[in-house]
N, C-alpha and C positions, 0 to 999 in steps of 0.2 A: 451145977448151975446150968439152966436151960437158956440157950441163946434165942433171942427174939427173931422170928422170921422177918427179914427185911428185904425189900426189892424196890427198884425204881423203874417207872414206866414213862414212855414218851406220851405227851398229851399236847393239846392245842387249846388256847383260850377260845371259847365259843361265842364271845360277846360281840356286839355291833360296834367294832372299833377297827380302824384301819391297820393297827399293828399286828393283829392275829398272832399272838406270841406263841412261841414254842415253849412248852413247860416240861419240867421233870417233877413227877409226883412220887414221893417216897411213902411206902406202905410198910408198917410194922404190925405184925400180929393181926393182919386183916383190916387195919384202920389207917387212914391217911394221916400222916404226922407232919408232912411238909409239902407245900406247893411252891416251886421256885421257877424262875426263868431258866431256860436252857442256855448255858454260857457258850455252847458251840454253835448256836444258831446266829447267823450274821446280823439279823435284825434285832433279835431279843437280847442277845449278849448278857444273859443272866439276870436281867431286870424285869420285874413285873410292876404294874401300877398298884397303888394301895388297895384298890378294890379286889383285884384278882389274887393278890398275894394272900388274901383272907378267904380264898374260895372254900377251903375245908370248913371254915366256920359257917359258911352258907349251906354246905351240904349236910352238916351235922346239926343244923339249927333246930332248936327245940320245937319250933312252930312248923316244921316241915310236914307237908301232907304226905302220909305214908300208906294210906288205905283209901279205897274208893268211898266217896261220901255222897249221900243223897239229901237233897233239901227237904226239910220238914216244917219250915216256917215260911213267912212271907219273903219274897225276893229282896235281897239286900239286908235281911235281918241277921244273917250269919248263923242260922240254926240248921244243922245238918246231923245226920246219923250215919254211922259206919255200915256199909253193906259189903257183900262179897263181890268179887269181880264177875262171877257168873250172873248174879242178879242184875248188876249194873249194865253189863253188856247186853243181856237179854232184853232189858227194858229199853235201852237206847236203840238197839237194832229194831225193835218192834215199832217204836215211835218214828224212826227214820223211814222204815218201810211204808208206814201208813201215809206219811207226807209225800214220799217219792211216788206212791201210786197216784196221787193227785197231780203232782208236778214236782219233779226232783229239783227244779230251779228255785223252789221255795226253801231249799237247804243251802246255807252259805258257809264256806270255810272262812275263818278269820285268823290270819297268822302273819308274823313278820320275822324279826331277827332276834327273838329271845335266845335262839341258837343259830349260828351261821353255818352249821354243818350241812353237808349235802344229804346225809341220811336222815338225821333227826329233824331237819328242816322240812323239805318238801319231797323227800324220797318216796317212802311208802304212802305218805299222806296224799300226794298228788295222784298216785295210782288209784287210791280209794275214791277220791272225789271225781276223777275222770270216769271211772267205771260207773259210779252212781249217776253221773249226769248232773251233778250239782252246779250251782252258779259258780262262775269263775271269780277270782278276786284280783283286782288291780292293786298291787302292793306298792302304793305311792307315798306312804306316810313319811318317809325320810328323804329320799334322794331323787324322786322322779323328775323334777324340773331340771336339775343340774345334770343328771345322768343322760336324759334324752337330748339336752342341749349339747353336751360334750360329744355325744355320738353323732349328732347332726353336723358338727363342725369338723371333727377328726375322723369320723367313720366308725368309731367304737369308743367305749370308755377305757381309754388308754392314756399313758403319760410317761414321764421320765421315771427312772428308778429312784426309790427313796434313798437308797444307800449312797447316792452320789451328792446329796445335798450338803454333805460335809465338805465338799470341794468347791461349793458355790461361793462367789464373791458378793453377791446380792441375793438375799432371800426375802421375798414379799409374802408374808403370812396373811392371807386374805380370808376373813370370815372363819377363823379357827382359833380356839383357845387351846393351843397345842400342848401346853403343859398338862392340861386336864384330859385331853381327848386324843392325843397322838404323841405319847411320851417318847417313843423311840425316834420319831422324826425330830422332836425337840432336842434330844441328845446330839443329833447330827448338826442341827442348827447352832447349838452352843459350841460345838467343835469348830464350825465355820467361823463363828463370831470370834473365838479365841485366835483364829488364824487371820483375822482382819476383815472378815465379811461384814457388810452392813445388813441389819435386820430391820424390816419395816412391818408393822402390824396395822392392818386395816380392819376396823371393827367398831361398831357403835359403842360397845362397852370397853372400858379400860380393864382388860382381863389381866390375869396373872402373867400371861404371855406378853401382853403389851408392856407390862412393867419392865420386862427384861430386854425389850427391843430398843434400838437406837431411836426409833420414831414411831409414834402412834398417830394414825389418821382416823379420827373419830367421826366418821360420816353418819348422816341420818340413815335409819333403816330403809332399805329398798332403793337406795340411790347409787348402788355400785355400778350400774350400767352407765349412769351419767359420768361418774368418775372415769371409767374406762374410755368413754368417748372424749372427755377432756384431755386425757393422756394421749389418745390418738391424734387429736388436733395438734398438740405440741410436737409429737414425733414427726408429723407431716410438715409442719411449718418451720421446724428447727432442724431439719435434715437429720432426723434420728432414725430413719427407716433403714433396714437392710434390704435395699431395693432388689438386689440379686436374688435373695431368698424368696422374697414376695413374688417376683416374676416367675421363678422356677416352680414354686410349690404352693401358691395360693391362688384360688379362683375367686373373682368378683371384687377385687380390691378397688377398682375405679368407683363403683357405687358406694362402697364403704367410705372412701376418701371424701366423696361429696357430702355424705352425712356428717362425718367427723368434723369437717371444716365449719359446720354450723355450731360447734361446741367449743368455743374458746374457754380458756381456764376460768374466766370470770363467770361465765354461765354455768359451767359444771360445778364450780365451787358454791354458787348461790343455791343450786338444787341440793347439793350434798351437805350444806351447812358447815363448810370448812373454808380455809383461806386459799385464794388462788395460787399462792406460792407452794402450797402442798401438792396441787395438781402438777404444777411445773416441775417441782422437785422430783416427784415420782417418775415423770416422763424422762427427765434428765438421767436419773439413776438407771432406768431400764435401757436407755439408749447408749450409755457410756460404760456400763459395767459388764465385764465378761469373766466368767459365766454368770448369767442372771437367771434365777429360778423363782417360780411362783408356787407356793403351796396353797391351793384354793380348797376351801372346805364347804360343807353343805349349809352352813348357817345363812350365807348370803342369798341362797336361792329359795328361802321359805317366805317369799313375798310374791305379790301378783306378777311382777316382771322378772322373777328369778331365773327363768329360762333364757330370756334375752340377755340378762346381765351375765350369765355364765358364758354364753356365746361370745360376748364382747371381751370378757376377761381372757377367755381361751385364745383369742386372736392376738393378744399382746405379744406373747413370746414368738409368734410367727412373724409379726411385723418387724421385730428387732433381730431376727435370726438367732434367737437364744437356743433353738433346737440343734444348732451346729455342734454344741458341746454336750458331753454326757452329764455335766452338772448344770445344764441349762434347760429351760423349757417350763413345763407346768405339770403338776400332779393334782388331780381331783380324785380320780379313781383308777385303779389298775385292773379292775375286775374284767374288763373286756379282753385282756391278754389271755385269760383262762378259757374263753369260750371255745376255741378250736380243740381244746384238750378234754372238755367235758363230754360225757356220753349222753346225748339227748334221750336215749332209751331208758335212762334211770327213772324218769318220771312218767313214762309210758303214755304220751298224749294220744297214741293210737287207740287207747281204751275208750276214748270219746266216741269211737265208732261213727265218725262223720258228723256228730252233733256239734252245734255251736251254741253253747249255753250263754245266757246273758252274763254280763260282767258287772260286778259291784265294786265301786271305788271305796277302798277301806277308809279314806279320809272323809267320806260323807256318810259314814255308817249311822250317825245320829238321825239324819233325814231319812235314810233308807229304812231304818227299823220302824219309823213312825208312818211310813207311806203305805197307803192301801194299794191293792192290785189295780193296775192300769195298763192298757195296751203298750204305752211307751216305756213302761218300767218293768213289766212282767208281774208275776204273782207277789203277793205280800210275803215277806220273809216269815217263815214259820219255825225254822230251826237254825241255830248258829253253833258251829263247832269251833271253839277258840283254842289255839295252841301257839306257844312261843310269842304271846302278846298279851297286853293288858289294856284293852281299848277303853274301858271305863275311865282309866287314868290318863291315857296318852292321846286319845282321839280328840279332835277339836270340837268346840262348842259342847262341852260335856253335859250341860243340862239336858240337851236333847238325847245324848248318848245314854245318860242315866234313865231317862224316861223310856227309851226303847228297850233297854235291858230289864226294866221293871215290868214289862208287859207280862201278864200272867199267861197269855196264850202263846208266848215265845218259848220254845224248848231250847235250852242252852246247855251245852256240854263244854267243860273247860278242862284241858290237860295242864296241870300246874305243879309247881313245887310248894307254893304257899297260898294262903287265902288272901289273894289280892282283892282289889276293889271289884274286878271282873268276876273272880271266883265266887265272891259272896252273892252274886246275882245268878249263879248257875243252878240248874236242876240237878246236875251231877258234876262232881269234881273228881277227876281221875288222876292218881299220883304218877307223875313223870319222873324219870331219872335225871340226875344232873350229869355234867360232863365227866365226873369222876367214875361214873357207873355204866357208861355205854360206849360203843364203838362209833367212830365217825371219821370222815375225811373232810378237810376244809380247804377252800381257796381263800383269797384275801382281796381287799380292795385298797390296801396301802403299800403292799409289796408284791412280789411275784414268785412266791414259794407255795407249793402244795404241802399241806400239813396233815399229819396223821394223829388221831386221838385213840389211844388204847384205854379200855376200861381198867381202872386201877383197883376197884373193889367191886364186890357183888352189890346188886341193887339193895338199898335199905328198905326195910319193911316190905310192902307189897308193890313198891314202885316198879314201873315198867318203862322201857324206852318208847318214844313216840312210834317208832317203827313197829314195835310189838303190839301196841294198842290198836293201831290201824290194821295190822295183820289179823288180829283176833276179831276186830269189829267186822272186817271183810268176810271172815268165815261165818259170822252170825248173820250177815246179810245174804249169805248164799252165793258169794262170789267165788267161783271155782277155777278161775284162770290160774295157771301155774305160777305166775309172777307174784301172787299173794303168798306163796310159800317160800319165797326167797328169804334166807336168813340175813342177818346184818353183814356178815362177812361177804356173802354173795353180792349184796348191794354195794359194799365198799369196793369190791373188785370191778363192779360195773360202773362205778361213779365216774372214772376217768379213763382216758385212752393212755394208759401208762407207757405203752411202747413208743408213742409219739413224744412222750416226755423224756425219753432216753433213759428210762429206769423201768422197774417192775413193781408190781404191787408189794411183793415180799421185801424188796429193797427199801421201798418207802416206809413200810411198817417197821423195819429194823432200825432205820436211821431217824425217822420221825418227820422228815421234810425232804423236799427236792425242789430245786430252782427251775423255773421255765427256761427253755433254751432261747434266750433273746439277746439281741445286740446291746451293747452298753449305751450307745446313743442312737435310739431307734429311728429318729427322723432327721438325722444329720443331712441326709440327701433326699429328703421328702419321703415318699413311700408310705403315706398315711393310709389307713385301711378304708378309704373311700373308694368309690367306683373307679376314679381316675388317678388315685394316689395323691391328690392335692387337697389341701384344706379348703373347706367350702364356706363361703360367706353368705351368698344369696341362695338359700336352700329352698327347693320346691316345697310348697305347703307352709313354709315358715316365713319366707321373704328375707329381707335385710334386717339384721338385728338393730335394735334401738332401745332407748330408755323407755320403760313402761312404768308410769307412776303407780304407787300403792293404791289399793282400793280405798284405804283409810289414811288420809294425810291432809294437812292444811291446804295443799294445792289442789288435790283431786276431790276432796269432800269438805269444803270450808265450813258449811253449816254444822256438820257433824263435829268438826274440830273445835268449834266454839263450845260445844257441850262437853267434849272429851278431848282436851288439848294436849294430852301426853301420849306419845307413841310408846308402846310397850313391846319389848322382845322378851322371850322366855328361854334363854339358853340353859343347858343342863347344869345342875349343881355339880361341883367338882368331884364330890365323893359318891355320886350315883352314876349309873349308866342308863340314861332314859329312866324307866321306872324300876330297873333292877337294882338290887342292893339296898333299897330304901328301908327294908325291914331288918337289915343287919345292924344290930344295936351299936356296935363299935363305930361303924361308918356314920350312922345317924347322929351319934354323939359328936363326932368331928364336925359334921355339917351344921349342927345346931338345930334350927327350926326354920319353917318356911319364912322367907323374907323377900322384901321388895327393896331393891337399891334405888335411891332417888338422889338427884343432885341437890346441893345445899340451897341453891337459889329457888328451885322448885319447892323444896321442903319448907323454906321460910315463908313463902307466900301462903302456905296451907297450915302453918302452925305445927309442923311436924318435926319431931326430933328423933334421933336414933332410939329404938326401943319402943316407940309408940305403936300401938295396935292401930292399923289403918284398914280402911275399906277401899278396895280397888274395884271400880265398877264401870260398866257400859250398858247398852241396851240388852245385851245377852245374859248378863248376870253380874254377880259380885263375888269377890274373893277377899278374905280377911287374913292378914298376916302381919308380921312385925316389919317396921320400916328400918332401913339402915341408910342413914345420910352419909354419902360417900362419893368420892371423886371417880369411882368406877362407873357411875352413871353420868352421861353428858346432859347438859341442859335440854329439856324438852323430851327426854327419853327416860323411861323407867325400866328396870330389869327385874322381871319376876322369875327368880331362879326355880327350875323344876328338875325332874318331874316327881313331886311328892305324891305318894298315895293319898287319895282323898281322906282316908280314915285317919291319917296323921295331921290333917289340916285343922286349923283353928275352928272352923265351922263345917267341917266335913266336905270341903271343896278343895280344888287346886287351881292352878293358874289357867287351865284349859276351860274353866267356866267362862272365860272372857274371849277366847279365840273363836274364829268363825270358820265355816265350811266352804267358803269360796275358794276357787282353785287357781293354780298358777297358769301362766300364759302358755307354757309348754309342759307336757307330761302330766297334767291334771293332778299336781301335788298339792299339799296343804300350804296355806299362806299364814303359818303360825305367827310370824314376826311382822305381820301387816295388820296392826291392831291399835286402835285408839282407846284410851281409858281416861278416867278422872280418879283422883286419889283424895281421900279426906281422912283426917284423924278421928279415931273413935275414943281412944283412951291413951293418954300420955303420962 
């Protein structure tokens, strides 16, 4: 009897999630048979989410793109023929050379967090585009407003350690459906709850997380800054401040106090659409509970005033001295802790050779693709190279995005695993490897461990890592710099300054992860990574933070609100991760179908019942889906769960048909949740 060759390798979840789980991948006979969480990793503790536990199903999916494909039909028709790598790369290089000879800034890379790896993300890709002189991409689509606001306040995207939330006595979960999007934090929150901690959820939607908290504050979208100011008013007037911490470690409090005193609980509550006692109660909890922690997430910053709101919320733990405790403070992102240990030479910005190409904001790609050449914008976009993203599904105001991608004079190359909405509009689709098939190094934004991903199996079909695709394309373009010959192991060795981590590359590879050398309570005695070590309130160029109303709301645009009286947010469906996993049948079966959650009172006024086919519309477009009458939606707000691929939509659209391309106050990010709509029944 012959034994089956079996081995287990260390891996890391590549997806855009704060948990960045350590995984163990079991391979038998050259095939992955199990993907599980690593029980020895202090954050993962053996558990994976429903999505990633089925990662092998995704890698071995019958619809996986495994060979280079060339379009032979109209854009969007899905008609492609198989071609060789040689033919594909030769034609792509020839087309790019011709465009670059006219103006390399007419070539635009488009990528985000389809993989969070340092290598397969922007490692070799950045080298390629820097050498080419292509336009730069401002990667704003998820976290730009909150990230820049946090950095302006604290000096970097830093916060408390996730592992200490289990010791907190008060946990405020602000703008996060943690059960769906931050599973391992939720495990710690549940541990704290069992030990007597109070859990408060702040979210317009009654999420699965809100169901499990002691209190749910269902504020209107885009009013988080007003709530924070109302809480500050209470802290100031009810002697809830830690004045010693503020005096020692916070700059600019006097001006903030003057502003906050203009926001009594009644005013804040009126703006937020909640009861004044909810404002007072939150302030009392923060002032009297030790240790108190805030888990802030990115949902609340996807509105016009999202940056200012983030600044205000980030100040709350400073005002009450929550940072004195290792289980107190705030966590939005930990990614700034990794910056000193990352090697900036990985992406080789020196290859720009002193050039400063124009920058395209990925959140306005619809307008940018439809724009003609102009001195203030630069050349018309002639070529788009898409990797680690699905902009036709995820970018705002998708009617314009679709029109841009449908341009016959736009040359589009997409590196992908599947025929996504974007891939179906490509001239070439190049097969990329999944996380089980390539090498990578990962940092995180929800914890402070560096992770290693070992390839578990050989690449399926003719798939290649992103690094290899750009390496071969560079050769076809005639780029002879030695850095384009670096293999993936060399890139991995160059990705981090391992000696400063207190480990080595080989030790990281053997164990699978290593923790950053950081104190447990990093700001107990101040020492924030600002220029003077103090929290900054009145920031040059930004001024004093305040409540910034939505672009689209009854208060800021009353005429528009008459026609479109419902605010719409579009949080991710629980069983998808942005647009990833939508094509995994088992997960799509759990999720059901595209739907709009609507409050019973709003539904009754429109003759809508659960199961009705409804039309959701505004001046930008319309979206058809099934209605679900539910208490998860508060009055005046509907929840269009996303992000479904358009091809799985009732009428070939998704919720981004309705969102706009206007940008946030800080960071120039998208304002996805700043959107007014009307809803009508089509068929019940």
